[in-house]
N, C-alpha and C positions, 0 to 999 in steps of 0.2 A: 426310387432312383431319379435323380434330376434329368429332365428330358434332354439338355444339352450333354451331360455326361454320356447318356446313352448314345445320341447320335453321333457324337465326335469321338466315341471310344475311349472316353476316360476310365481309368482303373482305380478302384479303392485300394490303397496301400496302407501299411503302418510304418509309421517313422522308427527306426531302428535306435534312434537316440532318446527321444521323448515319449515314445509309445502311442503317439496320436494318430488318428486316422486321417488320410487326405486323398484327393483325386487329383490324378495326373495322366495325361496322354501316354508319356513315356515312362519307363521303369526308372525308379528312384529308390534310394536307400532312406533318404530322408525328406521331411515335410517341406523344406524351403524355408523354414523359419529360423530365427536366432534363438538359442545359440546352436541350433542343431546344423546350420549352414553357414559358410562363410559369405560375405558379401561379394558376389560375384559380377556385379554390375559396375563397381567403381573403375574408372577408366576403360570400361567396356559396356556402355549403355545398349540396352536391348531395344530402345525406342528408335525407330526407322523414320518417324516423320520428325521434321524440325519443329522445336519449340523454343522461341526466344525468351519468354518472360513468363513471370507467374500470371500476369494478366492475360495473356494468350493462352495459356493452359486452362485457366478459369472459364475463359468464353468459349473454348473449345467445348468443355464438358457441359456447360449449360446448354449451349447450342445442340449438341448431340441429343440431349434427353429432351429438349423442346421439339426437336425434330421426331421424337418417338412419341408425342403426346401429353407430354408434362409441361405444366405452366410454371414459369419462373417466378419464384417468390422473393421480395428483396429480404437481406439479411437483417436480423434483429440486433440489438445492443449486446454486447458480453456480460451485460449485468442482468441475470437472470431474476434477481431479487425485485425487478421492477414489475414482474408479472407473477411471481409465485415466491412462496415464503420458506420453502424448504432447502433451498441453495442459494448460494450469492452468485456464482458465475455460471455462464453456458459453458458446459464441458462437452457436449455434443449436439449436433443439430437436432436431435429429438428433443432436447431440453425445451426448445421454442415450443413445443406442441404439449408439453407435460405440464399439469395434468389434464387440463381441459379437453384437448382433443383426443387424447390417448385413453380418456375415461369415458368418452362419448358423450360428454356433457354440450360441447360444441363442435360443430364440423370444422373441418380444415379449411385454409383459405383457398386450397385448390386441391383435387384429387385426379390423377397423381400430381406431383409437386416434385421441383427441383429447386435447391438452394445452394449457396455457398456461404456457409455460416462461420464468422469468426468465433473462435473459441479460446478460453483461458484455463488450463488444467494444471494443477500444482501436485499432482500424485507424484511425478518423478523430478520435482523441483531440485531435488540434492545431486542429480547427475547430470542436469541440464549445463551445457557447457564443456562436459567431460566426455560424454558417451558417443558424441558425434551424431546422435539421431534424435534425442529428446529435446522438446520443446515445450515451453509454457504457453507460448501465443501460436495459434495456427489456424487455418481455415479448413473447416470440413465441408467439403462438397458431398451432396447427398441427393438421392432420388427417394421419396417416401410414396408409398401408397397405403391408403386406409380402406380395410376390408370390412364391411358391414355385414350382418347376418343376411340382410335383404339385398346386398350388392358387393360383388367381388370385383376388384381391379385386377390385381394380379399377386401372384405369390412366388414361392420358390423358383418354379420353371423360368418364368420371364424375368425375375430378377437376375438370375445367373446369366441368363442370355443376353441381357443388357449390359451387364458388366464385362462378359466376355467379347462382345461386339465393340465396346468402347476401348478397351485395351488393345485387341487385336486389329480393327478396321481404323480407329480414329488415331491411335498412337503407333500402330504398326509393329506391336509385340508379337513374335511367334508364339502361337498357343501352346507350343511344347516347353515354352519358358515359365508357364502358369501353373501354379499349384492351388487347389482350394482345400484349405485345412479345416477340418471339423471342429467347431468349438462352442463356447457359450459365452452369452454378452449380458451384462447386468448394468442398469444405472438409471438414477433418477426415478427409481419406483417401479421400472418394467424390466423384463427379462426375456430371453429366448435363445433358440439355438442360432447357431450363425456359421458363416464361412469366412475364414480370412484368406483374403487373395494375396498370393505371394509370388515375387519375381525376383530370381537371382538373390535370394536371402533376404529381401526386403518386403514386409508387409505393406502393401499399398492401398488396400480397401478391406472394409468388413461389411459382410452382408448379413444382417440381423433379422431374423423371422420371429417377431415380438408378439408373443400371445399370452404372456403370464404378468400378472401384478405381483410385485415383490415386497414383502415387507419383513424385517427381521428373521430373514431365513425361510419364510413360508411363501408359497407360490399358489396363486389363484388364477384360474382360466380367465381370460380377458374376453368380453363380446366382440371386441374389435380385434381382428389380427393386422398387425402393422408391418410393413416392410420398412425397416429402419436401415439404412445403408450409410457407410461413412467412407469417403475417399480423401485421403489427406493430400491437400494441394501441395504443400510442401514437400511431402515424402515423394509424390509422384514427379515434381521438379527435379528432385535430387536424382530420381531414376533417369529422367531424361538427360541430365548434365553428366552423370557419373562421377562426381567430384569426391574427393577424400572423405568429406562429411556434409552433413546437411546445412551446417551454418555457412561453409564456403560456397554452397550452391544458391542459398536463396540470399545471403547478404554480402557476396563477393567484394562489391564496391565498396561498401560501408567498411567492411573489415580491413580493406587495404588502407583506406583514409584513416581509420581509427588506429590502426598499428603505427601508421606515421605520425600522428598527434601524440601518441602514447610513448614514442620512442622503442618501439619492439619490433624486432626483425621479422620477416616472414620465414616461417619454416619451411623445411623441405617436405614437399607433398607425400613422400615415400613415408616419412615419419609419421605424417597425420593420417595416413591410411592404416598404418600399423596400430596407432592407438585406437582407432575406431574398430578395428577388428578385435582388440583386446576387450573392448568394452561390449562389443558383441557377445563375446563368450563369458565375461564375467560383469557382474553389477559392480562388486566391490574390487578394486585392484590395489595390491600391495606394492611395496618399495622393491620386494624381490622380481616382482613381474617386470618393473621398469629396469632393474639390473639385468636381466635375462634379455630385454628387448634392445638394451643399449649395446650388449655383446653381440646379438644377432645381426644390428645393423652396423656395427663397428664404429660406434660414435662414443664420445665421452657421457658418462652417467649423469653428471652435473648438468652438463648442456642438456640433456634430454629432460631432466626434471624441471630445469628453467623453461624450456620449451613448452611443456606440458602446462605448468602455472601460467605462462603468458598467454596461450591458447585458451585457457579456461576463462580467464579475465575477458578476453576480446569477445568470445563467443557467448558469455553470459550477458556481457553488455548489449550485443546485438538482439539477442532473444529477450531480455528483460525491458528493454527500452520500448519495445513494440507493446508488450503487455500494458506496461505503465501508461503509455500514450493512449492505448485502446480505453483504459479505465477512466483517465480524466476526460477523454472525450465524451465518454458515456457517464459524466456527472460524478465520478468518485473522487474524493479528496483523501490524501493519506492522514490516517490517524491511528489510535491505539485501540480501536474497537471495530467490530462489523467488518464489511467489506473494505472499508479504509485501512485496517489492519493490513490486509493483502497488498494493497498500493504501497504502503510503507515498507512492508517486508521485501518487497522486490526491490524498492530504491535502495535499501540498505544492504541487500545482498551484493548490488553494484558497488556501493560505496565500500564495503569490507574488502571486497576482492580487489579494488584498486588499493587500498590501504594495505594489504598484505603485500603488494608488490612496491610499496613505498612511492606510490605514484599520487601526487597531489594536483588535481587539475579541476578547474570548476565544472561541474556536472553538466551546467548548462551548455558547455562548447560541445560535449559530446552528444547531447540530446538534440542540439540544433543541427549537428551533422546527420544524425540519424534520422530526424524529420525530413531533411532534404532528400534522403535517399528513399524512404518508406512513402512519402507523399507521392510518389510516381504511381504506387499501387492503390494508395488510400489518400486521394486529394483533400478529404475532409479534414485531415490532421494540418493542413496548411491553415485552415480557418481558425483553429485553436491553437494554433503554434504559442501565441504569446501566454496564453493561460497555462499550457504545459510548462513552459519554460519559467514562468514566474513560479509556479508551485515547485518545481526542481529546485530552483535556486533557493527558496524558503527551506525545503527539506536538506539539501546541502550544508546551507549555513547552521542549521540545528544540529546535523550530525557534527560538524567541526567543533561547535561547542559541546557536544558530549563527549567527545574524544578528549577534550582537555579535562574533562571532570571523570573520565572512566577509571584511571588509575585510582583515584581516591576511593570512588564507589566500590571497585573491585576489592580493595584493600580491606574496606569495612566489612564486606562480605567474608573475606577469608579469616579475619580476625575473629569474626563472630562464631564462625565454624570451629576455629581453634579453641576459643573460651568454651564452646559447649562440649566439644568431643575429644580436645586435646590434640588433635591433628589438623595440620593445614591442608584440608581437601576440599574440593568442589564436585558435586555430584552434577548429574544430567539436569536434575531438577533446579539446581542453583542457575546453571547455565540459561534455563528457560526463565527463571526469575529474574535474571540480569538482563535478557533481552526483553520479556514482557513488561516488566516494570521500569526499566531504566533505558530500553533501547541499544542495549550494548551487544553487538554480534558476538557469538562464542568465539570467533577465531581471534577477536580482540581480547576476549578474556583469557584466552590461551597463552597469547603473546606476553600480556602484562604479568600473569601469573609465573611465566617462566622467567622473565626479565628481572621481576621484583621480589619474588618469593622461592624461585628454583622449583616451582611446582609443575609437574606434567598433567595438564589436563586433556582428557580425550574428549574430542567432539564427536559425538555419534554421527554416523553416515548419513542417517535419515532426519538430522535435526530438524530442517525447515519443513520437510515433508510432515512430521509429526506436528510442528507448531501450526501449519496451516489447517491440519485435522483438528486441533484442538479449538480452532476458531472457526469452526463451520456453524451454521445457523442450527439452533436446536430444534428437533423435530417436534412440531406439536401435535397432541393427541386430539383427534377429532371427537367432538362431543356435541350433543344436542343443545342449541341455546335456546333459553327461555326468558321471556320478558318477566321482570319480577312483578310488574303491575299490568292490569289489562289495557287493551288498546283503546276502551271507551274513555278510561281515565286519561290517557295520554293524549287523547283527542281533544279533550275538554280543557287541556292546560292552555295558557295564553301563548302567543308567539314569542319566541326569544328575540326581541328587537335588536339586542346588541349584536348577536350572531348574523341576523338578517341585514344589518347594516354592513359589517366588517368582512363577511365571508368573501364577497365578490373582490375586494382588495387583495386578500390573500391569493386568489385565483390568479389576477393579472400579476401579481408580484412574482409568482412562481414562474410565470410563462415569460414575461418580457423585461420587468423592471430591472432584474438583476443581470441583464446583459451588460450593465455597468460594472458589476462585479462578478463576471463570469458564469451566468446562467446557473446560479443555485437556488435554494428554496427559501420560503418565508420564515420558518424556524430553520435559520439558514445554515447549510452546510458549506462552510468556508474556512480557509486556513488562516484569515486574518480579520480582525474588527474592521470594516470600512472606515475610511476617512470622513472627516466632517463634510468635505466637499461631494464625495461619494453618497453620502446619505442625503444631502439636499438635492442632488440630481435624482435619486430614487424618488423622493417626495414629490420633486416637480414633475417627473414622468407619471407617476400615479394620479396625481390631480389633472394632469392633461389628458389622460384617458377618461377619468370621471367626468370632465367638463365635454366630452365628445358624445356623452349620451349613447354609449354603443348597446345595442340590445343585448340582453342575456336571456337564452332560449334553452330548453331541454329536451332530450328525447332519450328513449331506450332502445339499445341496440343489442343484438347477439354479439358476444365477445369477439369473434372472429370478424365479424363486419366491422365493428368499431376500430378494431386493430388496423385493418386492411385500409380503412378510409382515413384514419388519424394516427396511426403508428401508435407505438408503445409509450409515446409521451403523455397519453391520457392517464398515465398511473402516476402522475406526479405527487399525488397524495399517498401513494403506497398501494399496497397489494389489495385486490377486491376479491373475495371469494364468491364469485357469482358468475354463471353463465350468461347473464343479462346484465348490462351495465347501463347505468343512468349518465349520459352525455350531456355536459353543460357547456354552452359555447358562449364566448363573449365576442360580439362582432357578428357581421353577416357572412353568409358561406363565401362570398367572393373575396372577403376581407377579414377573415377570423383573426382576431386579437390572440385569443387562446381558447383551447379545448381541453377538457378533463372529465374523468370518469369520477363522478362525486356524487353523494347522496344528501348533501347540505341544502339549507334553504337559501334562496337568492332573490334579490331584487329583479324586475324584469328590465331594468337598465342601469347603466353605470351612474348616471346623472343622480339618481335618488340618493346615492352615498352621501353627497355634499362634501365639504371641505374635510381633508386628510391630513393628520398632523403626526408625524413621527416624534414620539416624546422621549424614547430611550432606545439605545442599541447597546446590548452587553453580551459578552462572551459566556456561555453557561456551562460549556465543558470543551475540550480541544475539537475544534472543526465545527462547532456548533454555535451559531450566533442567533441571539433572539431580538426581534424588532418589536417593540411595544409602541403602539400607535392609537390614536383616537380619531372618532369620525363625526361628522354632522354637528349637533348642538353641543355635544362634548368637547369636539376641537375648538369650537368658538370659546367656551368656557375655559379651556386650557390656554389658548392665546390671550383672554381676558387676564387670567391669573399672571401670565407673563407680563403684561402691561402694567399690572398693579406692582410687581416686583420691581420693574425696571423705573418705576416712578419713585419708589421708595429710595432706591439706590441713588438716583438722581438728585433728592433731597438731601440725603447724607452727605453727598459730595459738593453740594452746593454748585451743581451745574446742570446745564439743560441737556436733554436726552442725546442731542447731537454731540456733546462735549464729553459724555461719559467715558467713551474709550480713550480719549485724549487724557482725561484725569487720571484713569486707572493706569495707563502707561507711565504718566509722570510718577504716581505712587510706587509703582512697582520700581522704576529707576532709582528713586531716594532709598528705596529698601535695599537694592542691590548695592548702592554706595555705602549705606550703613552697614551692611553685613561684610563688604570688603574691609572697612576700617576696623571692624571688630575682629576680623581674622588676622590684620596685621598687628593688632594689640596683643592677640592671643600668642601669635608668633614670637613677638618681642617678650611677652611674660615667660613663655617656655623656653626661650633662650637664658633668660635670668636665672629661672629656677634650675634649668638643667646646669648651668655652670655651678651653682650652689651645691647640687647633688653631687657633681664630680669632685668639688673641693672636699667633700666629705666621705667621698666612696672607699670601699674596702679594697685593697690591692691584694689580689691573690694570683700566684704564678703570674702571667702575663694578661690576667683579667682586671678589669675595673667593674665592680660591682656596686651598682648604685640602686638605691630603693627609697620609695616614697609611699605614704598612706594618705588616702581621701576619704571624705565622706560625701557622698551624693554628688561627686564631680562628673562633669559632660565628658562622655566617650571621647568627643572630638579634642578635647584640650588635652587629655591623656594621649591621645595619637600624635598630637602636634609636639608634646613635649618628648615622646619616645622617638619620634623622626629626628629630633635636633639631635639628642643624646647620641643616638646610634650611627647617625650619618657623620657626626662631628668627631666621633671615637670610635673607630671600626672594632676596638678589642674591649666595648663597653657590654655589660649586662645591666638591663633595667628591670627592677622588679616593682610592681605596683599593686596595691591593694585598694579597692574602693568599696567602702560600705553602702549597701543600698537598703531600700525598704523591706527587701524580699531575703537579703542575705549578703555574702561577700563575693564580690568579683576579684579575680588575681589575674594580673598579666605578667608574661615574660617577653622582653625584646631584646634582640641581640644584634650586636654589629657583625657587619661581613667576615671580619678575621675570626670572630668568635664561632659564627654559623658553619665555618668550614670545619669546625672540630666537634661542635655539638648543636642539636637544634632545640629551639625554643620549644617545640612540641615534647621533647623528651623531658624538658624541665616541668612542663604542665603536667605531664604523666606522672612524675614523681611526687609532686605537690598534692594530685587528685587522690593518689594511694594514702597519703597520709591525713588528709583533711576530709575524705568521704565526698570528693568532689567530682565533677565532670566536666570535660572540656577537651579540647584538642589545639592543633595549630600547625604551623609550617616550620620552615628552617629558621626564620628570623622573627616569628610572631606566634605567641601562644596566648590562650585565654581559657580561664576556668571559672566555675561558680560553685559554691556551697552553702549550706544552710548553718554549718558550724561556725562559731565565732573563732577567728583565727588572729594569731600575733604576727605582725610584720617580721618581728626578730626571729621567729620560729621558722617562717617562709626563707628568710635568707640563710638561715643555718640548713635547712634542707637542700637549698641550691648548691650552697659551697661543699656540703658534705659530698653531694652527687658528683660535682667537679672534681672533688679529690680522689673519689674512686675510680675515675677513668684514666 
């Protein structure tokens, strides 16, 4: 028995609802957890000590444990993949010590220690904004103790005692309000028994006694016994305030401003409380549940549903904004792969939620508002505000473009499924395909399918959770690595001069040069290719650093010491699976330009690199920009080559080098004038030919059917002809055949009056079926292609026969 339970008279009881065992001073029938117990703290907080802000609560916690011999440790970034390869995000405070400290490879930064660690967790993403208590971004406050065979710090007795003292003495909660539920915790490769600390229906902490290594359902004893605790900062603040839900507690001011900006009314707190209670009892809530709630509250059902949807949008916005801001702050850019996928998923969840309420507002306005609010607690977000807003604006514009294309993309998938199965049905896998391949959220697919095809598409409740799971890092199988050749042979090889010259530049580039384009990497993670001006600034700064002759030094450090001294920025080059890391520094200790854990070869000062010249910048995939550069004598050779080419151009233009730019501008101006004249002549020719076609057109019903055949005609002229005919004669149909070296192109163009009755795309589809062609189009324009020889007269007959059948 835990000593505190014995001394304070706690009893071990069994919950009549879930059957779990728990410890309590007073007799209880339930464990105090959801869904066994209601939220009894809403509008009735048990916290007797005044707490004014999240920051105050955090400081109270950290100070309390410092008072009891714990060393405060600075929080790590939320991007765990900076120092480990098995997970992308920090999901709990223990993640920052896995696997190196927990496996005993390196010592902890302090023992015992206390930390307040920002975390992002996506396991409940589908009910964030709905449930009233779930978040993707939160701070896990924790005290950790690492017990080695030769030295014990503390275990269950003191862990429970410290937790109990904090809640009762620091927050003033009556000990009779607290229950300790027996449970099990597992995460990040470790596991152990735990107590869940519960107060009036809310879990506020978990005390884990970690002593197992977990892998694929198997458990092995660890040599180290670790006290792994987690106190939810936001949960505890909610308990202090007693608001209707956690979002109103921690984001109250922002939510009020956001509602005002979005034109959403503030709901009745009583309604909010009831919704929170419903989700406390049920993870999935049906419409009938809301019908019952509307009757219970005596309010209109439609009003209730509107309130629920609006609250979900605002709460999702409040939560997801912080997760996204943390990710971008820590160097993540939205993309379609890796950790960037998570950032984009969160952004698009916000956008689709606004879209479902028909709210169209620039996302930067909402993020700007959010940063104003959260930077009170996280002032570093002010420093990267411009970067965050620039990235968000880029993602917003991409999403707007996507929404204009979405109906066409979805239609193509629906028709493909109909062709394959004979039914217009979309499966869950189709929804995943549309999201992963095209970025279309399932709710948008659902709306398009209903409005365009009258198809009911069911979106799984856990859709986004499953998406996040699909994109987790692949767990690597540990294996012994052996060199394919001997060390003696390796030592005899000549030094690789190219790497020797260039690696220091990569080093400084990662660290400082990209301040110009937002602190990313040499094989650069960035959402856009930098401008010519930015590239020149990067090159100029790199050469400035080279000319400063900064010393380059190396040393080997224990991982924990290296992290303590320099932070996790040392892992700029990626994950290093070693307890000892080789640290390379550029600059002196009092003025370090950059520092990195690296095993590469380096010069002893930057001056030996010589001239550096960026020769090419290219986008190799979304979010990844490659800089190609040359240094030293090779840079001089490259500059010399440019000089020769410039001289050749000078001779061709019969102008001096100083006049080349002026001469080229004049040539471009002449070219533009000639092109303008050609276009005018083309328009005039199209008018003349258009009138000839109209004069011999077929008159059918109220249609004027014109037609023409070409061989190798420019598409630009065909479009000009079509523009004249259809704009001059709204009831006209123009059919064009153009023979090419590959086969036959065929076009249909419709005036507006005709397009109201039949579409050009329909006509193209009719032709496709008869000539084994392929193609498509819109209401007024259609295009197809076939390898078959086609006759203009037969195409015209197909169109007229189709018009007769309508």
